[in-house]
Each structure stands twice: as structure tokens, then as C-alpha cells.
Predicted model as a PDB file, atoms N, CA, C, CB and O in Angstrom, pLDDT in the B-factor column:
MODEL        1                                                                  
ATOM      1  N   UNK A   1      10.778 -13.177  19.713  1.00 80.00           N  
ATOM      2  CA  UNK A   1       9.674 -12.147  19.759  1.00 80.00           C  
ATOM      3  C   UNK A   1       8.413 -12.918  19.981  1.00 80.00           C  
ATOM      4  CB  UNK A   1       9.574 -11.255  18.413  1.00 80.00           C  
ATOM      5  O   UNK A   1       7.956 -13.727  19.174  1.00 80.00           O  
ATOM      6  N   UNK A   2       7.868 -12.599  21.169  1.00 88.00           N  
ATOM      7  CA  UNK A   2       6.579 -13.254  21.535  1.00 88.00           C  
ATOM      8  C   UNK A   2       5.570 -12.201  21.018  1.00 88.00           C  
ATOM      9  CB  UNK A   2       6.419 -13.591  23.199  1.00 88.00           C  
ATOM     10  O   UNK A   2       5.829 -11.001  21.111  1.00 88.00           O  
ATOM     11  N   UNK A   3       4.414 -12.655  20.471  1.00 91.00           N  
ATOM     12  CA  UNK A   3       3.308 -11.757  20.014  1.00 91.00           C  
ATOM     13  C   UNK A   3       2.883 -11.051  21.192  1.00 91.00           C  
ATOM     14  CB  UNK A   3       2.106 -12.502  19.352  1.00 91.00           C  
ATOM     15  O   UNK A   3       2.797 -11.591  22.295  1.00 91.00           O  
ATOM     16  N   UNK A   4       2.582  -9.687  20.933  1.00 94.00           N  
ATOM     17  CA  UNK A   4       1.987  -8.833  21.981  1.00 94.00           C  
ATOM     18  C   UNK A   4       0.836  -8.112  21.377  1.00 94.00           C  
ATOM     19  CB  UNK A   4       3.012  -7.825  22.579  1.00 94.00           C  
ATOM     20  O   UNK A   4       0.468  -7.083  21.943  1.00 94.00           O  
ATOM     21  N   UNK A   5       0.224  -8.503  20.321  1.00 95.00           N  
ATOM     22  CA  UNK A   5      -0.891  -7.818  19.697  1.00 95.00           C  
ATOM     23  C   UNK A   5      -2.022  -8.760  19.459  1.00 95.00           C  
ATOM     24  CB  UNK A   5      -0.476  -7.177  18.407  1.00 95.00           C  
ATOM     25  O   UNK A   5      -1.815  -9.825  18.878  1.00 95.00           O  
ATOM     26  N   UNK A   6      -3.221  -8.418  19.883  1.00 94.00           N  
ATOM     27  CA  UNK A   6      -4.445  -9.133  19.708  1.00 94.00           C  
ATOM     28  C   UNK A   6      -4.987  -9.009  18.375  1.00 94.00           C  
ATOM     29  CB  UNK A   6      -5.416  -8.710  20.644  1.00 94.00           C  
ATOM     30  O   UNK A   6      -4.478  -8.207  17.591  1.00 94.00           O  
ATOM     31  N   UNK A   7      -6.012  -9.757  18.030  1.00 94.00           N  
ATOM     32  CA  UNK A   7      -6.777  -9.654  16.672  1.00 94.00           C  
ATOM     33  C   UNK A   7      -7.377  -8.279  16.385  1.00 94.00           C  
ATOM     34  CB  UNK A   7      -7.959 -10.685  16.634  1.00 94.00           C  
ATOM     35  O   UNK A   7      -7.217  -7.759  15.281  1.00 94.00           O  
ATOM     36  N   UNK A   8      -8.042  -7.702  17.330  1.00 95.00           N  
ATOM     37  CA  UNK A   8      -8.641  -6.385  17.015  1.00 95.00           C  
ATOM     38  C   UNK A   8      -7.545  -5.297  16.776  1.00 95.00           C  
ATOM     39  CB  UNK A   8      -9.589  -5.942  18.187  1.00 95.00           C  
ATOM     40  O   UNK A   8      -7.621  -4.469  15.868  1.00 95.00           O  
ATOM     41  N   UNK A   9      -6.568  -5.370  17.630  1.00 95.00           N  
ATOM     42  CA  UNK A   9      -5.490  -4.424  17.453  1.00 95.00           C  
ATOM     43  C   UNK A   9      -4.809  -4.500  16.169  1.00 95.00           C  
ATOM     44  CB  UNK A   9      -4.530  -4.582  18.470  1.00 95.00           C  
ATOM     45  O   UNK A   9      -4.467  -3.472  15.585  1.00 95.00           O  
ATOM     46  N   UNK A  10      -4.589  -5.690  15.685  1.00 96.00           N  
ATOM     47  CA  UNK A  10      -3.939  -6.046  14.374  1.00 96.00           C  
ATOM     48  C   UNK A  10      -4.864  -5.603  13.334  1.00 96.00           C  
ATOM     49  CB  UNK A  10      -3.624  -7.587  14.217  1.00 96.00           C  
ATOM     50  O   UNK A  10      -4.380  -5.069  12.336  1.00 96.00           O  
ATOM     51  N   UNK A  11      -6.121  -5.750  13.430  1.00 97.00           N  
ATOM     52  CA  UNK A  11      -7.126  -5.347  12.314  1.00 97.00           C  
ATOM     53  C   UNK A  11      -7.113  -3.848  12.200  1.00 97.00           C  
ATOM     54  CB  UNK A  11      -8.651  -5.854  12.623  1.00 97.00           C  
ATOM     55  O   UNK A  11      -6.954  -3.350  11.085  1.00 97.00           O  
ATOM     56  N   UNK A  12      -7.258  -3.140  13.189  1.00 97.00           N  
ATOM     57  CA  UNK A  12      -7.115  -1.709  13.347  1.00 97.00           C  
ATOM     58  C   UNK A  12      -5.872  -1.244  12.774  1.00 97.00           C  
ATOM     59  CB  UNK A  12      -7.184  -1.310  14.744  1.00 97.00           C  
ATOM     60  O   UNK A  12      -5.915  -0.223  12.087  1.00 97.00           O  
ATOM     61  N   UNK A  13      -4.789  -1.828  12.948  1.00 97.00           N  
ATOM     62  CA  UNK A  13      -3.399  -1.372  12.389  1.00 97.00           C  
ATOM     63  C   UNK A  13      -3.515  -1.694  10.889  1.00 97.00           C  
ATOM     64  CB  UNK A  13      -2.044  -2.193  13.113  1.00 97.00           C  
ATOM     65  O   UNK A  13      -3.071  -0.859  10.102  1.00 97.00           O  
ATOM     66  N   UNK A  14      -4.043  -2.771  10.441  1.00 98.00           N  
ATOM     67  CA  UNK A  14      -3.945  -2.980   8.965  1.00 98.00           C  
ATOM     68  C   UNK A  14      -4.827  -1.872   8.229  1.00 98.00           C  
ATOM     69  CB  UNK A  14      -4.456  -4.498   8.570  1.00 98.00           C  
ATOM     70  O   UNK A  14      -4.409  -1.244   7.256  1.00 98.00           O  
ATOM     71  N   UNK A  15      -6.079  -1.699   8.789  1.00 98.00           N  
ATOM     72  CA  UNK A  15      -6.963  -0.685   8.160  1.00 98.00           C  
ATOM     73  C   UNK A  15      -6.230   0.728   8.069  1.00 98.00           C  
ATOM     74  CB  UNK A  15      -8.325  -0.557   9.014  1.00 98.00           C  
ATOM     75  O   UNK A  15      -6.201   1.418   7.050  1.00 98.00           O  
ATOM     76  N   UNK A  16      -5.641   1.053   9.295  1.00 98.00           N  
ATOM     77  CA  UNK A  16      -4.916   2.419   9.349  1.00 98.00           C  
ATOM     78  C   UNK A  16      -3.684   2.492   8.548  1.00 98.00           C  
ATOM     79  CB  UNK A  16      -4.530   2.778  10.762  1.00 98.00           C  
ATOM     80  O   UNK A  16      -3.288   3.578   8.127  1.00 98.00           O  
ATOM     81  N   UNK A  17      -3.070   1.415   8.320  1.00 97.00           N  
ATOM     82  CA  UNK A  17      -1.847   1.345   7.520  1.00 97.00           C  
ATOM     83  C   UNK A  17      -2.216   1.510   6.041  1.00 97.00           C  
ATOM     84  CB  UNK A  17      -1.091  -0.010   7.763  1.00 97.00           C  
ATOM     85  O   UNK A  17      -1.629   2.336   5.341  1.00 97.00           O  
ATOM     86  N   UNK A  18      -3.161   0.746   5.584  1.00 97.00           N  
ATOM     87  CA  UNK A  18      -3.678   0.721   4.152  1.00 97.00           C  
ATOM     88  C   UNK A  18      -4.225   2.124   3.978  1.00 97.00           C  
ATOM     89  CB  UNK A  18      -4.850  -0.456   3.864  1.00 97.00           C  
ATOM     90  O   UNK A  18      -3.937   2.672   2.914  1.00 97.00           O  
ATOM     91  N   UNK A  19      -4.966   2.795   4.847  1.00 97.00           N  
ATOM     92  CA  UNK A  19      -5.505   4.149   4.600  1.00 97.00           C  
ATOM     93  C   UNK A  19      -4.429   5.042   4.420  1.00 97.00           C  
ATOM     94  CB  UNK A  19      -6.378   4.646   5.686  1.00 97.00           C  
ATOM     95  O   UNK A  19      -4.471   5.812   3.461  1.00 97.00           O  
ATOM     96  N   UNK A  20      -3.370   5.057   5.278  1.00 97.00           N  
ATOM     97  CA  UNK A  20      -2.280   6.014   5.282  1.00 97.00           C  
ATOM     98  C   UNK A  20      -1.451   5.833   3.961  1.00 97.00           C  
ATOM     99  CB  UNK A  20      -1.374   5.815   6.577  1.00 97.00           C  
ATOM    100  O   UNK A  20      -0.994   6.817   3.380  1.00 97.00           O  
ATOM    101  N   UNK A  21      -1.264   4.542   3.496  1.00 97.00           N  
ATOM    102  CA  UNK A  21      -0.551   4.273   2.185  1.00 97.00           C  
ATOM    103  C   UNK A  21      -1.387   4.743   1.094  1.00 97.00           C  
ATOM    104  CB  UNK A  21      -0.224   2.776   1.965  1.00 97.00           C  
ATOM    105  O   UNK A  21      -0.826   5.345   0.179  1.00 97.00           O  
ATOM    106  N   UNK A  22      -2.713   4.551   1.048  1.00 96.00           N  
ATOM    107  CA  UNK A  22      -3.659   5.071   0.116  1.00 96.00           C  
ATOM    108  C   UNK A  22      -3.534   6.545  -0.030  1.00 96.00           C  
ATOM    109  CB  UNK A  22      -5.019   4.718   0.516  1.00 96.00           C  
ATOM    110  O   UNK A  22      -3.488   7.065  -1.145  1.00 96.00           O  
ATOM    111  N   UNK A  23      -3.475   7.259   1.126  1.00 96.00           N  
ATOM    112  CA  UNK A  23      -3.243   8.664   1.193  1.00 96.00           C  
ATOM    113  C   UNK A  23      -1.878   9.178   0.453  1.00 96.00           C  
ATOM    114  CB  UNK A  23      -3.222   9.031   2.680  1.00 96.00           C  
ATOM    115  O   UNK A  23      -1.847  10.183  -0.257  1.00 96.00           O  
ATOM    116  N   UNK A  24      -0.910   8.453   0.687  1.00 96.00           N  
ATOM    117  CA  UNK A  24       0.450   8.686   0.322  1.00 96.00           C  
ATOM    118  C   UNK A  24       0.395   8.519  -1.247  1.00 96.00           C  
ATOM    119  CB  UNK A  24       1.503   7.654   1.088  1.00 96.00           C  
ATOM    120  O   UNK A  24       1.064   9.288  -1.937  1.00 96.00           O  
ATOM    121  N   UNK A  25      -0.396   7.523  -1.846  1.00 95.00           N  
ATOM    122  CA  UNK A  25      -0.270   7.423  -3.284  1.00 95.00           C  
ATOM    123  C   UNK A  25      -1.464   8.176  -3.972  1.00 95.00           C  
ATOM    124  CB  UNK A  25      -0.224   5.908  -3.715  1.00 95.00           C  
ATOM    125  O   UNK A  25      -1.684   8.026  -5.174  1.00 95.00           O  
ATOM    126  N   UNK A  26      -2.293   9.058  -3.107  1.00 93.00           N  
ATOM    127  CA  UNK A  26      -3.330   9.745  -3.599  1.00 93.00           C  
ATOM    128  C   UNK A  26      -4.473   9.014  -4.165  1.00 93.00           C  
ATOM    129  CB  UNK A  26      -2.865  10.545  -4.472  1.00 93.00           C  
ATOM    130  O   UNK A  26      -5.124   9.532  -5.072  1.00 93.00           O  
ATOM    131  N   UNK A  27      -4.776   7.828  -3.695  1.00 94.00           N  
ATOM    132  CA  UNK A  27      -5.830   7.077  -4.100  1.00 94.00           C  
ATOM    133  C   UNK A  27      -7.139   7.464  -3.304  1.00 94.00           C  
ATOM    134  CB  UNK A  27      -5.463   5.645  -3.949  1.00 94.00           C  
ATOM    135  O   UNK A  27      -7.319   7.109  -2.139  1.00 94.00           O  
ATOM    136  N   UNK A  28      -8.000   8.188  -3.997  1.00 93.00           N  
ATOM    137  CA  UNK A  28      -9.232   8.581  -3.288  1.00 93.00           C  
ATOM    138  C   UNK A  28      -8.891   9.841  -2.380  1.00 93.00           C  
ATOM    139  CB  UNK A  28      -9.804   7.330  -2.394  1.00 93.00           C  
ATOM    140  O   UNK A  28      -9.812  10.316  -1.714  1.00 93.00           O  
ATOM    141  N   UNK A  29      -7.765  10.349  -2.318  1.00 92.00           N  
ATOM    142  CA  UNK A  29      -7.487  11.562  -1.566  1.00 92.00           C  
ATOM    143  C   UNK A  29      -6.864  12.640  -2.466  1.00 92.00           C  
ATOM    144  CB  UNK A  29      -6.559  11.249  -0.388  1.00 92.00           C  
ATOM    145  O   UNK A  29      -6.185  12.343  -3.449  1.00 92.00           O  
ATOM    146  N   UNK A  30      -7.101  13.799  -2.124  1.00 93.00           N  
ATOM    147  CA  UNK A  30      -6.433  14.979  -2.883  1.00 93.00           C  
ATOM    148  C   UNK A  30      -4.912  15.018  -2.662  1.00 93.00           C  
ATOM    149  CB  UNK A  30      -7.046  16.386  -2.402  1.00 93.00           C  
ATOM    150  O   UNK A  30      -4.344  14.763  -1.601  1.00 93.00           O  
ATOM    151  N   UNK A  31      -4.313  15.391  -3.874  1.00 92.00           N  
ATOM    152  CA  UNK A  31      -2.834  15.597  -3.728  1.00 92.00           C  
ATOM    153  C   UNK A  31      -2.594  16.932  -2.905  1.00 92.00           C  
ATOM    154  CB  UNK A  31      -2.110  15.681  -5.212  1.00 92.00           C  
ATOM    155  O   UNK A  31      -3.102  18.027  -3.145  1.00 92.00           O  
ATOM    156  N   UNK A  32      -1.762  16.628  -1.941  1.00 92.00           N  
ATOM    157  CA  UNK A  32      -1.389  17.883  -1.213  1.00 92.00           C  
ATOM    158  C   UNK A  32       0.015  17.724  -0.981  1.00 92.00           C  
ATOM    159  CB  UNK A  32      -2.174  18.137   0.136  1.00 92.00           C  
ATOM    160  O   UNK A  32       0.546  16.695  -1.400  1.00 92.00           O  
ATOM    161  N   UNK A  33       0.730  18.619  -0.351  1.00 91.00           N  
ATOM    162  CA  UNK A  33       2.145  18.598  -0.062  1.00 91.00           C  
ATOM    163  C   UNK A  33       2.413  17.583   0.941  1.00 91.00           C  
ATOM    164  CB  UNK A  33       2.646  19.917   0.393  1.00 91.00           C  
ATOM    165  O   UNK A  33       3.537  17.092   1.038  1.00 91.00           O  
ATOM    166  N   UNK A  34       1.324  17.193   1.791  1.00 93.00           N  
ATOM    167  CA  UNK A  34       1.642  16.322   2.956  1.00 93.00           C  
ATOM    168  C   UNK A  34       1.388  14.867   2.570  1.00 93.00           C  
ATOM    169  CB  UNK A  34       0.776  16.714   4.225  1.00 93.00           C  
ATOM    170  O   UNK A  34       1.362  14.070   3.508  1.00 93.00           O  
ATOM    171  N   UNK A  35       1.194  14.392   1.320  1.00 95.00           N  
ATOM    172  CA  UNK A  35       0.922  13.040   1.005  1.00 95.00           C  
ATOM    173  C   UNK A  35       2.100  12.014   1.361  1.00 95.00           C  
ATOM    174  CB  UNK A  35       0.598  12.987  -0.457  1.00 95.00           C  
ATOM    175  O   UNK A  35       1.968  10.809   1.576  1.00 95.00           O  
ATOM    176  N   UNK A  36       3.223  12.727   1.374  1.00 95.00           N  
ATOM    177  CA  UNK A  36       4.462  11.749   1.722  1.00 95.00           C  
ATOM    178  C   UNK A  36       4.356  11.261   3.123  1.00 95.00           C  
ATOM    179  CB  UNK A  36       5.922  12.490   1.575  1.00 95.00           C  
ATOM    180  O   UNK A  36       4.894  10.202   3.447  1.00 95.00           O  
ATOM    181  N   UNK A  37       3.644  12.032   4.021  1.00 95.00           N  
ATOM    182  CA  UNK A  37       3.519  11.607   5.429  1.00 95.00           C  
ATOM    183  C   UNK A  37       2.773  10.287   5.321  1.00 95.00           C  
ATOM    184  CB  UNK A  37       2.740  12.699   6.376  1.00 95.00           C  
ATOM    185  O   UNK A  37       3.097   9.458   6.171  1.00 95.00           O  
ATOM    186  N   UNK A  38       1.932   9.958   4.535  1.00 96.00           N  
ATOM    187  CA  UNK A  38       1.176   8.735   4.545  1.00 96.00           C  
ATOM    188  C   UNK A  38       2.010   7.437   4.469  1.00 96.00           C  
ATOM    189  CB  UNK A  38       0.234   8.772   3.424  1.00 96.00           C  
ATOM    190  O   UNK A  38       1.516   6.348   4.764  1.00 96.00           O  
ATOM    191  N   UNK A  39       3.284   7.583   4.069  1.00 97.00           N  
ATOM    192  CA  UNK A  39       4.151   6.459   4.004  1.00 97.00           C  
ATOM    193  C   UNK A  39       4.454   5.907   5.429  1.00 97.00           C  
ATOM    194  CB  UNK A  39       5.435   6.851   3.277  1.00 97.00           C  
ATOM    195  O   UNK A  39       4.957   4.794   5.581  1.00 97.00           O  
ATOM    196  N   UNK A  40       4.132   6.716   6.454  1.00 97.00           N  
ATOM    197  CA  UNK A  40       4.295   6.110   7.823  1.00 97.00           C  
ATOM    198  C   UNK A  40       3.382   5.044   8.122  1.00 97.00           C  
ATOM    199  CB  UNK A  40       4.135   7.098   8.862  1.00 97.00           C  
ATOM    200  O   UNK A  40       3.473   4.342   9.129  1.00 97.00           O  
ATOM    201  N   UNK A  41       2.448   4.924   7.181  1.00 97.00           N  
ATOM    202  CA  UNK A  41       1.395   3.735   7.317  1.00 97.00           C  
ATOM    203  C   UNK A  41       2.075   2.338   7.121  1.00 97.00           C  
ATOM    204  CB  UNK A  41       0.183   3.881   6.172  1.00 97.00           C  
ATOM    205  O   UNK A  41       1.517   1.326   7.545  1.00 97.00           O  
ATOM    206  N   UNK A  42       3.307   2.284   6.464  1.00 97.00           N  
ATOM    207  CA  UNK A  42       4.043   1.027   6.480  1.00 97.00           C  
ATOM    208  C   UNK A  42       4.252   0.480   7.746  1.00 97.00           C  
ATOM    209  CB  UNK A  42       5.269   1.149   5.887  1.00 97.00           C  
ATOM    210  O   UNK A  42       4.076  -0.728   7.903  1.00 97.00           O  
ATOM    211  N   UNK A  43       4.639   1.267   8.768  1.00 97.00           N  
ATOM    212  CA  UNK A  43       4.901   0.718  10.219  1.00 97.00           C  
ATOM    213  C   UNK A  43       3.839  -0.002  10.794  1.00 97.00           C  
ATOM    214  CB  UNK A  43       5.198   1.782  11.181  1.00 97.00           C  
ATOM    215  O   UNK A  43       4.037  -1.162  11.157  1.00 97.00           O  
ATOM    216  N   UNK A  44       2.486   0.650  10.955  1.00 97.00           N  
ATOM    217  CA  UNK A  44       1.548  -0.096  11.507  1.00 97.00           C  
ATOM    218  C   UNK A  44       1.134  -1.439  10.771  1.00 97.00           C  
ATOM    219  CB  UNK A  44       0.486   0.741  11.664  1.00 97.00           C  
ATOM    220  O   UNK A  44       0.720  -2.455  11.330  1.00 97.00           O  
ATOM    221  N   UNK A  45       1.324  -1.252   9.418  1.00 97.00           N  
ATOM    222  CA  UNK A  45       1.012  -2.447   8.493  1.00 97.00           C  
ATOM    223  C   UNK A  45       1.979  -3.708   8.833  1.00 97.00           C  
ATOM    224  CB  UNK A  45       1.230  -1.984   6.880  1.00 97.00           C  
ATOM    225  O   UNK A  45       1.594  -4.869   8.965  1.00 97.00           O  
ATOM    226  N   UNK A  46       3.232  -3.269   8.941  1.00 97.00           N  
ATOM    227  CA  UNK A  46       4.287  -4.359   9.235  1.00 97.00           C  
ATOM    228  C   UNK A  46       4.026  -4.944  10.590  1.00 97.00           C  
ATOM    229  CB  UNK A  46       5.788  -3.785   9.193  1.00 97.00           C  
ATOM    230  O   UNK A  46       3.963  -6.166  10.725  1.00 97.00           O  
ATOM    231  N   UNK A  47       3.855  -4.035  11.708  1.00 96.00           N  
ATOM    232  CA  UNK A  47       3.649  -4.581  12.876  1.00 96.00           C  
ATOM    233  C   UNK A  47       2.481  -5.440  13.124  1.00 96.00           C  
ATOM    234  CB  UNK A  47       3.658  -3.661  13.673  1.00 96.00           C  
ATOM    235  O   UNK A  47       2.526  -6.343  13.960  1.00 96.00           O  
ATOM    236  N   UNK A  48       1.364  -5.166  12.370  1.00 96.00           N  
ATOM    237  CA  UNK A  48       0.135  -5.984  12.520  1.00 96.00           C  
ATOM    238  C   UNK A  48       0.415  -7.268  11.741  1.00 96.00           C  
ATOM    239  CB  UNK A  48      -1.198  -5.222  11.973  1.00 96.00           C  
ATOM    240  O   UNK A  48      -0.074  -8.312  12.170  1.00 96.00           O  
ATOM    241  N   UNK A  49       1.160  -7.282  10.632  1.00 95.00           N  
ATOM    242  CA  UNK A  49       1.478  -8.556   9.929  1.00 95.00           C  
ATOM    243  C   UNK A  49       2.353  -9.556  10.761  1.00 95.00           C  
ATOM    244  CB  UNK A  49       2.214  -8.226   8.615  1.00 95.00           C  
ATOM    245  O   UNK A  49       2.183 -10.774  10.700  1.00 95.00           O  
ATOM    246  N   UNK A  50       3.249  -8.985  11.499  1.00 95.00           N  
ATOM    247  CA  UNK A  50       4.085  -9.892  12.318  1.00 95.00           C  
ATOM    248  C   UNK A  50       3.495 -10.100  13.716  1.00 95.00           C  
ATOM    249  CB  UNK A  50       5.519  -9.330  12.440  1.00 95.00           C  
ATOM    250  O   UNK A  50       3.883 -11.018  14.438  1.00 95.00           O  
ATOM    251  N   UNK A  51       2.564  -9.241  14.076  1.00 94.00           N  
ATOM    252  CA  UNK A  51       1.924  -9.473  15.400  1.00 94.00           C  
ATOM    253  C   UNK A  51       2.810  -9.046  16.725  1.00 94.00           C  
ATOM    254  CB  UNK A  51       1.591 -11.014  15.475  1.00 94.00           C  
ATOM    255  O   UNK A  51       2.587  -9.467  17.860  1.00 94.00           O  
ATOM    256  N   UNK A  52       3.853  -8.130  16.361  1.00 95.00           N  
ATOM    257  CA  UNK A  52       4.651  -7.705  17.458  1.00 95.00           C  
ATOM    258  C   UNK A  52       4.870  -6.371  17.314  1.00 95.00           C  
ATOM    259  CB  UNK A  52       5.875  -8.392  17.592  1.00 95.00           C  
ATOM    260  O   UNK A  52       5.224  -5.961  16.209  1.00 95.00           O  
ATOM    261  N   UNK A  53       4.713  -5.541  18.308  1.00 95.00           N  
ATOM    262  CA  UNK A  53       4.921  -4.096  18.371  1.00 95.00           C  
ATOM    263  C   UNK A  53       6.114  -3.693  19.288  1.00 95.00           C  
ATOM    264  CB  UNK A  53       3.636  -3.425  18.868  1.00 95.00           C  
ATOM    265  O   UNK A  53       5.935  -3.825  20.499  1.00 95.00           O  
ATOM    266  N   UNK A  54       7.237  -3.247  18.875  1.00 94.00           N  
ATOM    267  CA  UNK A  54       8.303  -2.950  19.652  1.00 94.00           C  
ATOM    268  C   UNK A  54       8.138  -1.922  20.842  1.00 94.00           C  
ATOM    269  CB  UNK A  54       9.256  -2.523  18.783  1.00 94.00           C  
ATOM    270  O   UNK A  54       8.797  -1.908  21.881  1.00 94.00           O  
ATOM    271  N   UNK A  55       7.062  -1.017  20.451  1.00 94.00           N  
ATOM    272  CA  UNK A  55       6.698   0.006  21.471  1.00 94.00           C  
ATOM    273  C   UNK A  55       5.945  -0.626  22.592  1.00 94.00           C  
ATOM    274  CB  UNK A  55       5.855   1.140  20.860  1.00 94.00           C  
ATOM    275  O   UNK A  55       6.072  -0.234  23.751  1.00 94.00           O  
ATOM    276  N   UNK A  56       5.150  -1.618  22.239  1.00 94.00           N  
ATOM    277  CA  UNK A  56       4.344  -2.374  23.271  1.00 94.00           C  
ATOM    278  C   UNK A  56       5.383  -3.100  24.196  1.00 94.00           C  
ATOM    279  CB  UNK A  56       3.296  -3.469  22.558  1.00 94.00           C  
ATOM    280  O   UNK A  56       5.202  -3.159  25.413  1.00 94.00           O  
ATOM    281  N   UNK A  57       6.415  -3.619  23.616  1.00 92.00           N  
ATOM    282  CA  UNK A  57       7.477  -4.374  24.410  1.00 92.00           C  
ATOM    283  C   UNK A  57       8.122  -3.459  25.433  1.00 92.00           C  
ATOM    284  CB  UNK A  57       8.605  -4.963  23.457  1.00 92.00           C  
ATOM    285  O   UNK A  57       8.324  -3.809  26.595  1.00 92.00           O  
ATOM    286  N   UNK A  58       8.440  -2.253  24.935  1.00 94.00           N  
ATOM    287  CA  UNK A  58       9.098  -1.170  25.847  1.00 94.00           C  
ATOM    288  C   UNK A  58       8.340  -0.832  26.979  1.00 94.00           C  
ATOM    289  CB  UNK A  58       9.348   0.100  25.144  1.00 94.00           C  
ATOM    290  O   UNK A  58       8.912  -0.681  28.058  1.00 94.00           O  
ATOM    291  N   UNK A  59       6.912  -0.670  26.851  1.00 95.00           N  
ATOM    292  CA  UNK A  59       6.114  -0.074  27.898  1.00 95.00           C  
ATOM    293  C   UNK A  59       5.335  -1.290  28.639  1.00 95.00           C  
ATOM    294  CB  UNK A  59       5.084   1.053  27.256  1.00 95.00           C  
ATOM    295  O   UNK A  59       4.632  -1.089  29.629  1.00 95.00           O  
ATOM    296  N   UNK A  60       5.529  -2.555  28.070  1.00 93.00           N  
ATOM    297  CA  UNK A  60       4.914  -3.636  28.850  1.00 93.00           C  
ATOM    298  C   UNK A  60       3.417  -3.877  28.623  1.00 93.00           C  
ATOM    299  CB  UNK A  60       5.122  -3.358  30.272  1.00 93.00           C  
ATOM    300  O   UNK A  60       2.683  -4.294  29.520  1.00 93.00           O  
ATOM    301  N   UNK A  61       2.988  -3.587  27.346  1.00 93.00           N  
ATOM    302  CA  UNK A  61       1.598  -3.702  26.995  1.00 93.00           C  
ATOM    303  C   UNK A  61       1.549  -4.989  26.136  1.00 93.00           C  
ATOM    304  CB  UNK A  61       1.041  -2.385  26.221  1.00 93.00           C  
ATOM    305  O   UNK A  61       2.433  -5.242  25.318  1.00 93.00           O  
ATOM    306  N   UNK A  62       0.497  -5.781  26.349  1.00 94.00           N  
ATOM    307  CA  UNK A  62       0.174  -7.020  25.534  1.00 94.00           C  
ATOM    308  C   UNK A  62      -1.349  -7.132  25.573  1.00 94.00           C  
ATOM    309  CB  UNK A  62       0.896  -8.394  26.128  1.00 94.00           C  
ATOM    310  O   UNK A  62      -2.030  -7.292  26.587  1.00 94.00           O  
ATOM    311  N   UNK A  63      -1.827  -7.011  24.176  1.00 92.00           N  
ATOM    312  CA  UNK A  63      -3.241  -6.960  23.871  1.00 92.00           C  
ATOM    313  C   UNK A  63      -3.663  -8.449  23.420  1.00 92.00           C  
ATOM    314  CB  UNK A  63      -3.538  -5.831  22.702  1.00 92.00           C  
ATOM    315  O   UNK A  63      -4.820  -8.636  23.044  1.00 92.00           O  
ATOM    316  N   UNK A  64      -2.846  -9.384  23.450  1.00 89.00           N  
ATOM    317  CA  UNK A  64      -3.203 -10.751  23.154  1.00 89.00           C  
ATOM    318  C   UNK A  64      -4.053 -11.416  24.250  1.00 89.00           C  
ATOM    319  CB  UNK A  64      -1.959 -11.543  22.933  1.00 89.00           C  
ATOM    320  O   UNK A  64      -3.931 -11.107  25.436  1.00 89.00           O  
ATOM    321  N   UNK A  65      -4.799 -12.215  23.865  1.00 80.00           N  
ATOM    322  CA  UNK A  65      -5.575 -13.057  24.963  1.00 80.00           C  
ATOM    323  C   UNK A  65      -4.526 -13.988  25.529  1.00 80.00           C  
ATOM    324  CB  UNK A  65      -6.901 -13.960  24.346  1.00 80.00           C  
ATOM    325  O   UNK A  65      -3.610 -14.424  24.832  1.00 80.00           O  
ATOM    326  N   UNK A  66      -4.681 -14.284  26.813  1.00 64.00           N  
ATOM    327  CA  UNK A  66      -3.662 -15.082  27.535  1.00 64.00           C  
ATOM    328  C   UNK A  66      -3.615 -16.459  26.840  1.00 64.00           C  
ATOM    329  CB  UNK A  66      -4.011 -15.223  29.116  1.00 64.00           C  
ATOM    330  O   UNK A  66      -2.521 -17.019  26.760  1.00 64.00           O  
ATOM    331  N   UNK A  67      -4.732 -17.056  26.326  1.00 52.00           N  
ATOM    332  CA  UNK A  67      -4.632 -18.516  25.775  1.00 52.00           C  
ATOM    333  C   UNK A  67      -3.986 -18.470  24.501  1.00 52.00           C  
ATOM    334  CB  UNK A  67      -6.024 -19.237  25.600  1.00 52.00           C  
ATOM    335  O   UNK A  67      -3.350 -19.485  24.219  1.00 52.00           O  
ATOM    336  N   UNK A  68      -3.991 -17.511  23.629  1.00 52.00           N  
ATOM    337  CA  UNK A  68      -3.325 -17.471  22.362  1.00 52.00           C  
ATOM    338  C   UNK A  68      -2.095 -16.799  22.283  1.00 52.00           C  
ATOM    339  CB  UNK A  68      -4.105 -16.934  21.452  1.00 52.00           C  
ATOM    340  O   UNK A  68      -1.691 -16.442  21.176  1.00 52.00           O  
ATOM    341  N   UNK A  69      -1.351 -16.545  23.437  1.00 53.00           N  
ATOM    342  CA  UNK A  69      -0.092 -15.756  23.390  1.00 53.00           C  
ATOM    343  C   UNK A  69       1.011 -16.810  23.040  1.00 53.00           C  
ATOM    344  CB  UNK A  69       0.217 -14.965  24.834  1.00 53.00           C  
ATOM    345  O   UNK A  69       1.627 -17.401  23.926  1.00 53.00           O  
ATOM    346  N   UNK A  70       1.219 -17.007  21.767  1.00 52.00           N  
ATOM    347  CA  UNK A  70       2.231 -17.930  21.286  1.00 52.00           C  
ATOM    348  C   UNK A  70       3.345 -17.319  20.632  1.00 52.00           C  
ATOM    349  CB  UNK A  70       1.680 -18.857  20.406  1.00 52.00           C  
ATOM    350  O   UNK A  70       4.257 -18.015  20.187  1.00 52.00           O  
TER     351      UNK A  70                                                      
ENDMDL                                                                          
END                                                                             
């Protein structure tokens, strides 16, 4: 698995993932019937932590800078 996510992409995914998980847990968000949907935040969080997105691989996207593509 070659990294295909750059730093900005990873940072955005970490923030989005944490916000979605906070929504699922009701931390700072109202409890609704849709809070369970927030658990989808685990996906962007994990992809950001490993630096590889399977969807990017399928469509040929690479947001890494060429010099740091390790």
C-alpha cells in the first residue's frame, strides 16, 4: 500500500472523523435518532491515520506531493 493522501487531506479527514464520532456520542450535539450515523466517522479517521484511501486507489487519485510519496 503506497500512501496516496497528502497532509492537508489527512488533517481534514481527522477533523471530520472526530466531529462525526463526537456527534455519535452526543458530545456537544443534541441527541437525535440520527446520532448512530456519526459512527461513519471511523472510516475517514482510519484512512487518515494510515495515509491510504482505497477509494482513491480505485479512481487513481493521489494527493501526496511527489517528493514524499513513500
